[in-house]
C-alpha positions in Angstrom: 0.0 0.0 0.0 1.4 3.4 -1.0 0.1 5.8 1.7 -0.3 9.5 1.2 -0.8 9.5 5.0 -2.8 12.3 6.4 -2.7 12.1 10.1 -4.3 14.8 12.1 -4.6 12.2 13.6 -5.5 11.3 10.1 -3.5 9.7 7.3 -3.2 10.3 3.6 -2.1 7.3 1.7 -1.1 6.3 -1.8 -1.4 2.9 -3.3 -0.4 1.3 -6.5 -3.9 0.6 -7.8 -5.7 3.3 -9.7 -9.4 3.7 -9.4 -11.8 6.6 -9.2 -10.8 9.8 -10.9 -10.9 13.2 -9.2 -12.4 15.7 -9.0 -14.4 14.3 -6.1 -16.0 16.0 -3.1 -18.0 14.9 -0.1 -19.8 16.9 2.5 -21.7 14.0 4.2 -25.0 15.9 4.0 -26.9 13.5 1.8 -26.4 10.4 3.9 -28.6 9.3 6.8 -27.4 9.6 10.4 -25.3 6.5 11.3 -24.7 5.7 7.7 -21.5 3.6 7.3 -19.3 5.3 4.7 -17.7 1.9 3.9 -20.9 1.2 1.9 -19.8 3.8 -0.6 -18.0 2.3 -3.6 -14.9 4.5 -3.3 -14.6 4.2 0.5 -13.2 1.3 2.5 -11.4 0.7 5.8 -8.1 -1.1 6.0 -8.7 -1.9 9.7 -12.3 -2.9 9.5 -13.1 0.1 11.7 -16.2 2.2 11.5 -16.6 5.6 9.8 -20.2 6.8 10.2 -22.1 9.9 9.4 -23.2 11.7 12.6 -24.6 15.1 13.6 -22.0 17.8 13.6 -20.6 18.8 17.0 -21.2 22.3 18.4 -17.5 23.0 18.0 -17.9 23.1 14.2 -20.6 25.8 14.3 -18.3 27.8 16.6 -15.4 27.4 14.2 -17.5 28.6 11.2 -19.1 31.4 13.3 -15.7 32.7 14.2 -14.7 33.2 10.6 -13.3 29.7 9.8 -13.3 28.6 6.2 -14.3 25.3 4.5 -13.5 23.7 1.1 -17.1 23.7 0.1 -20.0 26.2 0.4 -22.6 23.6 1.4 -24.2 22.6 4.7 -22.4 21.7 7.8 -25.1 19.8 9.7 -23.4 16.4 9.4 -19.8 15.1 9.6 -18.0 11.8 9.2 -16.9 10.2 12.5 -13.7 8.2 11.9 -13.0 5.9 14.8 -10.1 4.0 13.2 -9.7 4.8 9.5 -11.5 5.6 6.3 -9.9 5.3 2.9 -11.0 7.1 -0.3 -9.8 5.6 -3.5 -8.6 8.2 -6.1 -6.4 8.3 -9.2 -3.5 10.5 -10.1 -1.4 11.1 -13.2 2.3 11.6 -13.4 2.3 15.1 -14.7 -0.4 16.3 -12.4 -0.9 17.7 -9.0 -3.3 16.1 -6.6 -4.9 18.4 -4.1 -6.6 17.0 -1.0 -8.5 19.7 0.8 -10.6 19.1 4.0 -12.1 20.6 7.1 -11.1 18.3 9.9 -11.1 18.3 13.7 -7.5 17.6 14.8 -6.9 14.9 17.4 -3.4 15.4 18.6 -1.3 12.3 18.9 1.6 11.5 21.3 2.5 8.5 19.1 3.9 8.9 15.6 1.8 7.1 13.0 3.4 3.9 11.7 3.9 4.3 8.0 3.9 1.3 5.7 7.1 0.7 3.6 5.4 2.1 0.5 4.1 5.3 2.1 4.8 8.4 0.0 3.9 11.1 2.5 2.1 11.6 5.7 1.0 14.4 8.1 0.0 14.4 11.7 -0.2 16.9 14.6 2.1 16.2 17.6 0.5 16.0 21.0 3.2 17.9 22.9 4.1 20.8 20.5 0.8 21.0 18.6 2.8 21.4 15.4 2.5 19.7 12.0 4.8 16.7 11.6 5.5 15.3 8.1 6.8 12.0 6.7 9.3 13.0 4.0 12.6 12.1 2.3 15.6 14.1 3.4 18.2 11.5 2.4 16.0 8.8 3.9 12.5 8.5 5.2 11.9 10.2 8.5 9.4 12.1 10.6 10.1 15.8 10.9 8.4 18.6 12.7 7.8 21.8 10.6 9.3 24.4 12.9 7.3 27.2 11.4 4.0 25.3 11.7 1.2 27.0 13.6 0.3 25.5 17.0 -2.9 23.5 16.6 -4.9 22.8 19.7 -6.3 19.4 20.4 -9.8 19.0 18.9 -9.3 22.3 17.0 -11.0 22.5 13.5 -8.6 23.3 10.7 -8.9 23.9 7.0 -6.1 21.6 5.8 -4.8 21.3 2.2 -2.1 18.8 1.1 -0.8 19.3 -2.5 1.1 16.4 -4.1 3.1 17.3 -7.2 3.8 14.1 -9.2 5.9 15.9 -11.7 8.4 16.9 -9.1 7.6 14.2 -6.5 7.1 16.8 -3.8 4.3 17.9 -1.6 3.3 20.9 0.6 0.9 21.5 3.5 -1.3 24.5 4.1 -3.2 25.2 7.3 -6.1 27.7 7.3 -4.9 29.3 4.1 -1.2 29.6 4.9 1.4 27.4 3.4 4.0 26.0 5.9 7.5 26.9 4.7 10.6 25.2 6.1 14.4 25.2 5.8 14.3 21.7 4.5 11.6 22.5 1.9 12.0 24.0 -1.6 10.5 27.1 -3.1 9.1 25.1 -6.1 8.0 21.6 -6.8 11.1 20.9 -8.9 13.7 23.7 -8.1 16.7 23.5 -5.9 16.2 26.8 -4.0 15.5 26.6 -0.3 13.7 27.3 2.0 10.1 26.7 0.9 7.0 24.7 1.4 7.7 21.8 -1.0 9.0 18.6 0.7 10.4 15.5 -1.0 8.1 12.4 -1.1 9.5 9.2 0.3 8.3 7.0 -2.5 8.4 8.4 -6.1 7.6 5.3 -8.2 3.8 5.5 -8.1 1.2 8.3 -8.1 -1.5 8.7 -5.5 -4.3 6.1 -5.4 -5.7 6.4 -1.9 -6.3 9.0 0.8 -6.7 7.7 4.3 -8.1 9.5 7.2 -7.2 7.7 10.5 -7.1 8.2 14.2 -5.0 6.4 16.8 -6.6 8.1 19.8 -9.6 7.1 21.8 -11.6 10.0 20.4 -12.8 9.9 16.8 -11.6 12.3 14.1 -14.4 14.3 12.7 -14.2 15.1 9.0 -16.7 17.7 7.7 -15.7 18.1 4.1 -13.2 16.5 1.7 -12.4 17.7 -1.8 -9.9 15.9 -4.1 -8.9 17.5 -7.3 -6.2 17.1 -9.9 -4.4 19.7 -12.0 -2.1 19.4 -15.0 1.3 20.9 -14.5 3.1 22.8 -17.3 6.7 23.3 -16.2 9.2 25.4 -18.1 11.9 22.8 -17.4 9.8 20.1 -19.0 9.4 22.1 -22.2 13.1 23.0 -22.5 15.5 22.2 -19.6 17.9 24.8 -20.9 15.4 27.6 -20.3 15.1 27.2 -16.6 17.8 28.7 -14.5 19.8 30.2 -17.4 19.6 33.7 -16.0 17.3 35.0 -18.8 13.6 36.0 -18.5 11.2 33.2 -19.3 8.1 34.3 -21.2 4.9 32.2 -21.0 2.2 32.9 -23.6 -1.3 31.6 -22.9 -3.7 32.1 -25.8 -7.2 30.9 -26.3 -7.5 28.9 -29.6 -11.1 27.7 -30.1 -12.1 25.4 -27.1 -8.4 25.1 -25.9 -5.6 27.2 -24.5 -2.2 27.1 -26.2 0.6 27.4 -23.7 4.1 28.4 -25.1 7.3 29.0 -23.3 10.1 31.0 -24.9 8.3 30.8 -28.3 8.0 27.0 -28.0 4.6 25.4 -27.8 4.4 23.4 -24.6 1.0 22.0 -24.9 -2.7 22.5 -25.6 -5.1 22.1 -22.7 -8.9 22.0 -22.6 -10.5 25.2 -21.3 -12.3 23.3 -18.7 -9.2 21.5 -17.5 -7.5 22.5 -14.3 -3.9 23.5 -15.1 -0.9 24.7 -13.0 1.7 26.7 -14.9 4.9 26.4 -13.1 7.5 29.2 -13.6 11.3 28.9 -13.5 14.0 30.2 -11.1 14.5 33.1 -13.5 12.3 36.1 -13.9 9.0 34.9 -15.4 6.5 36.8 -17.4 3.0 35.2 -17.9 1.1 36.8 -20.8 -2.6 35.9 -21.1 -4.3 36.8 -24.4 -8.0 36.6 -23.8 -9.2 37.8 -27.2 -10.5 34.3 -28.0 -12.5 33.8 -24.9 -12.8 33.9 -21.1 -10.1 33.8 -18.5 -8.9 30.2 -17.9 -9.3 28.6 -14.5 -5.6 28.1 -14.0 -3.1 28.3 -11.2 0.0 30.3 -12.0 3.0 29.7 -9.8 6.1 31.9 -10.0 9.3 29.9 -9.8 11.0 31.9 -7.1 14.7 32.2 -7.3 14.7 36.0 -6.7 13.2 37.0 -10.0 10.4 39.5 -10.3 7.6 37.4 -11.8 4.7 39.3 -13.4 1.4 38.6 -15.1 -0.2 40.5 -17.9 -3.7 40.2 -19.4 -4.6 41.7 -22.8 -7.9 41.9 -24.7 -9.9 41.4 -21.5 -13.6 41.8 -22.2 -16.0 41.2 -19.4 -18.5 42.6 -16.8 -16.8 42.2 -13.4 -13.1 41.7 -12.6 -12.3 40.8 -9.0 -8.7 41.0 -7.8 -8.2 39.4 -4.3 -4.9 39.3 -2.5 -4.1 37.0 0.4 -0.4 37.8 1.1 2.6 39.5 -0.5 2.7 37.4 -3.6 -0.5 35.3 -3.7 -4.1 35.9 -4.7 -6.6 35.4 -7.4 -8.4 37.0 -10.4 -12.0 36.3 -11.2 -13.6 37.4 -14.4 -17.3 36.8 -14.7 -17.2 33.6 -12.6 -13.9 32.1 -13.9 -11.1 32.3 -11.3 -7.3 32.2 -11.9 -5.2 31.8 -8.7 -1.6 32.8 -8.5 1.4 32.3 -6.2 4.8 33.8 -6.1 4.0 36.7 -8.4 4.6 40.4 -8.3 3.1 43.2 -10.6 0.1 42.5 -12.7 -1.4 44.5 -15.6 -4.9 44.1 -17.1 -5.8 45.7 -20.4 -9.2 45.6 -22.0 -12.8 46.6 -21.4 -14.3 45.8 -18.0 -17.4 47.4 -16.6 -16.7 46.8 -12.9 -13.5 46.3 -10.9 -13.4 45.0 -7.3 -10.2 45.0 -5.3 -10.3 42.8 -2.1 -7.6 42.9 0.5 -7.9 39.6 2.2 -4.5 39.6 4.0 -5.9 40.7 7.3 -2.8 42.9 7.8 -2.6 46.6 8.2 -2.2 48.2 4.8 -1.2 51.5 3.3 -3.1 51.3 0.0 -2.5 54.0 -2.7 -4.8 54.5 -5.7 -3.3 56.6 -8.5 -3.5 57.1 -12.2 -1.0 55.8 -14.8 -0.6 55.5 -18.5 -1.8 59.0 -19.4 -4.9 58.6 -17.3 -6.2 55.5 -19.0 -5.2 53.1 -16.3 -5.6 53.0 -12.5 -3.0 51.6 -10.2 -3.7 50.0 -6.8 -0.7 49.2 -4.7 0.4 48.8 -1.1 3.5 50.5 0.3 5.8 48.3 2.4 5.4 45.3 0.0 2.4 43.9 1.8 0.8 43.0 -1.6 1.8 43.7 -5.1 0.4 46.3 -7.4 -2.2 45.9 -10.1 -2.6 48.2 -13.1 -6.0 48.0 -14.9 -7.8 49.8 -17.6 -10.2 52.3 -16.1 -13.6 50.6 -15.7 -16.7 52.0 -17.3 -19.2 51.3 -14.5 -17.7 51.1 -11.0 -14.6 50.7 -8.9 -14.9 49.2 -5.4 -12.0 48.8 -3.0 -12.4 46.7 0.1 -9.6 47.4 2.5 -10.0 44.4 4.7 -9.8 43.7 8.4 -6.5 45.5 9.3 -5.9 49.0 10.4 -5.6 50.4 6.9 -4.5 53.7 5.4 -6.1 54.3 2.0 -4.9 57.3 -0.2 -6.2 58.4 -3.6 -5.0 61.2 -5.8 -7.2 63.7 -7.5 -5.7 62.7 -10.8 -7.0 59.2 -10.4 -10.5 60.4 -9.4 -10.6 62.8 -12.4 -9.4 60.0 -14.8 -12.0 57.6 -13.5 -14.7 60.2 -14.0 -18.4 59.9 -13.5 -18.6 56.2 -12.5 -19.5 54.7 -9.2 -16.5 54.8 -6.8 -16.6 53.3 -3.4 -13.9 52.6 -0.7 -14.8 50.4 2.2 -12.6 50.4 5.4 -14.3 47.3 6.8 -13.1 46.2 10.2 -10.3 48.0 12.0 -9.4 51.6 12.5 -9.1 53.0 8.9 -8.0 56.3 7.5 -9.0 57.8 4.1 -6.8 60.4 2.5 -7.9 62.2 -0.6 -5.2 64.4 -2.2 -7.1 67.1 -4.1 -4.0 68.8 -5.5 -5.4 72.3 -5.4 -9.0 71.5 -6.2 -12.0 71.9 -4.0 -14.5 69.3 -2.8 -17.4 68.9 -0.3 -17.5 66.1 2.3 -21.1 65.0 3.1 -20.0 62.3 5.6 -20.6 59.4 3.2 -19.5 61.0 0.0 -16.7 63.3 -1.2 -18.0 65.3 -4.1 -15.6 66.9 -6.5 -15.6 68.1 -10.1 -16.9 65.3 -12.3 -16.6 62.6 -9.7 -18.2 61.3 -6.5 -16.3 59.1 -4.0 -18.5 57.0 -1.7 -16.9 55.7 1.5 -17.8 53.5 4.5 -16.2 52.6 7.8 -13.4 55.2 7.8 -12.5 57.9 10.3 -13.3 61.4 9.1 -11.5 61.6 5.8 -8.6 64.0 5.3 -8.9 66.2 2.3 -5.3 67.2 1.7 -4.1 70.3 -0.1 -7.6 71.8 -0.5 -6.8 75.4 -1.4 -9.4 78.2 -2.1 -9.2 79.9 -5.4 -8.3 83.2 -3.7 -5.5 83.8 -4.2 -5.0 81.3 -7.0 -1.5 82.5 -7.9 0.0 82.0 -4.4 1.9 84.5 -2.3 4.7 85.2 -4.7 2.4 85.5 -7.6 0.4 88.2 -5.8 3.6 90.0 -4.9 4.6 90.1 -8.5 1.1 91.2 -9.5 1.3 94.0 -7.0 4.6 95.2 -8.3 3.2 95.0 -11.8 0.3 97.2 -10.8 2.6 99.6 -9.1 4.9 99.9 -12.1 2.5 99.8 -15.0 -0.5 101.4 -13.2 1.2 104.2 -11.5 4.1 104.4 -14.1 6.2 106.2 -11.5 7.4 106.1 -7.9 4.8 107.5 -5.5 5.3 111.0 -4.0 5.4 111.7 -0.3 1.7 112.8 -0.4 0.8 109.6 -2.3 2.5 107.5 0.4 0.2 109.2 2.9 -2.7 108.3 0.7 -1.4 104.7 0.5 -1.2 104.4 4.3 -4.8 105.5 4.5 -5.7 102.9 1.8 -3.9 100.2 3.7 -5.8 101.0 6.9 -9.1 100.4 5.0 -7.9 97.4 3.1 -6.6 95.3 6.0 -10.0 94.7 7.6 -11.3 93.5 4.2 -8.3 91.2 3.9 -8.8 89.8 7.4 -12.5 89.1 6.6 -11.6 87.3 3.3 -9.0 85.1 5.0 -11.4 84.3 7.9 -14.2 83.3 5.5 -11.7 81.2 3.5 -10.5 79.3 6.6 -14.1 78.8 7.7 -14.9 77.2 4.4 -11.9 74.9 4.6 -12.8 73.7 8.1 -16.4 73.1 7.0 -15.3 70.7 4.2 -12.8 69.0 6.5 -9.8 70.1 4.6 -6.2 70.3 5.8 -4.2 73.4 4.8 -0.5 73.3 3.8 1.9 75.3 5.9 2.8 77.6 3.0 -0.9 78.5 2.5 -1.2 79.4 6.2 1.3 82.2 5.5 0.6 82.8 1.9 -3.1 83.4 1.8 -3.3 86.2 4.3 -0.1 87.9 3.1 -1.1 87.7 -0.5 -4.7 88.7 0.1 -3.8 91.6 2.3 -1.2 92.8 -0.3 -3.7 92.5 -3.1 -6.3 94.5 -1.2 -3.7 97.1 -0.4 -2.7 97.5 -4.0 -6.2 97.8 -5.3 -7.1 100.3 -2.6 -3.8 102.3 -3.3 -4.6 102.5 -6.9 -8.1 103.6 -6.2 -6.9 106.3 -3.9 -4.2 107.4 -6.3 -6.8 107.7 -9.1 -9.1 109.7 -6.8 -6.3 112.0 -5.7 -5.3 112.6 -9.3 -8.8 113.4 -10.2 -9.1 115.9 -7.3 -5.8 117.5 -8.3 -7.0 117.9 -11.9 -10.2 119.6 -10.7 -8.2 122.0 -8.6 -6.0 122.9 -11.5 -9.0 123.4 -13.7 
């Protein structure tokens, strides 16, 4: 028996026989209570033990109510109670990945599971440390505790994913959405760069055929959902071994051709895959560029994996034509794109660019971390850029949508900033920023323009920004149109008026007149400045330090010059009358 041992306490196992073909999923909702799963054609028990469907314990509802995730979106009223073991027969293919995803209640074990000689891989949670232990090959089969594993409590529910790559004969473990990286692991399924999440399988001569869930404790292991899927792997090294690791950029081209996608690497056609087939495109250790041409159809439901190795791996989409594009990030380099229901996931990638026609764009920050998100305009105002400072997630550039832009900042304490240039370029579409949970700040740089804050909307010229769950927004650099030229511009204007209006230096009598003009002008200047500041405070604007000095000085000087010229004109007129 080749075991892909999943021990939580539970065991994944791999056998030589090949049977049922994934994808397969089970939520145990359709069976009657006390139903023995061994009655199912693809389920057996190697020990003759029982595995029956029972009502879900209250702890499952608590897990889900606390924000826990599950592989499937179905019900959670029933679970499988595994008292010894339950084995699901599956089938794998040599160039595929097999993904076993489950929601399971961990029973910690103080005894390492006993693996059969043919076991390929195994996972269990240690009773003392609460960390994930793996059965892997590091020059010989051995149990090893992943030092960076999260601590899992006894009887804790976890969303567990084990991915076995049969092209590279390695596997990786993910707990609650986070891959467990280790010094003894590799960054990719076939590369030589360490550390990383990919661990060597003990046996490499057969692909997966069985997945076993087992317990060695007195308490049963509860399994709520189990999903098994396969994915083709297209690896640059398999197309041309000379391309990977040669220090040059590797360019992947993915083009829709009728019902299939053509995948090329370095100008060489790697393969054609069915549009409905699950495919993983594995990058190299060089800098990888993944170009998707969607002129022939919808976005493929692929997984794109950057190869690591220090390169800056990017993804570009051209000729995109759809209703809603959703970009979701889960950490620095991982996330997903969804276009009208088709989802492409990515790992190990950096910048992304999307070109085409999309009505609505939604940006989701699912990292849970505090973010400093910046929204700006690029490419002559035809594209919008969303990025995070501090490398908490990578940027995305996308063609300005025609219907709406919604940014969900996520659960951290986020700082969201948007430029007036971006707002003006987006124009009269629906724009909404949501702070969600946490203490969030919204900064709108108006760059000399004016706007009105209603408490839920910021209304500018040609655009309206809707916002929710933010502190009172900061409207930066909001400057009144008086004086539009700034302090030095007004000073120059004043000198111009003096030189070209008076055309000569003032006499002593005119200086007296000017002093009287200034005494009348200053109250008017003070009134103008006071009204200006009141307006700024009313719209919640901040005022730059230069403006605090410049506005009153410039306004007062302008009022002085105007009054001086008026007095000079009146004085000249009176003098002319006296002469006459």
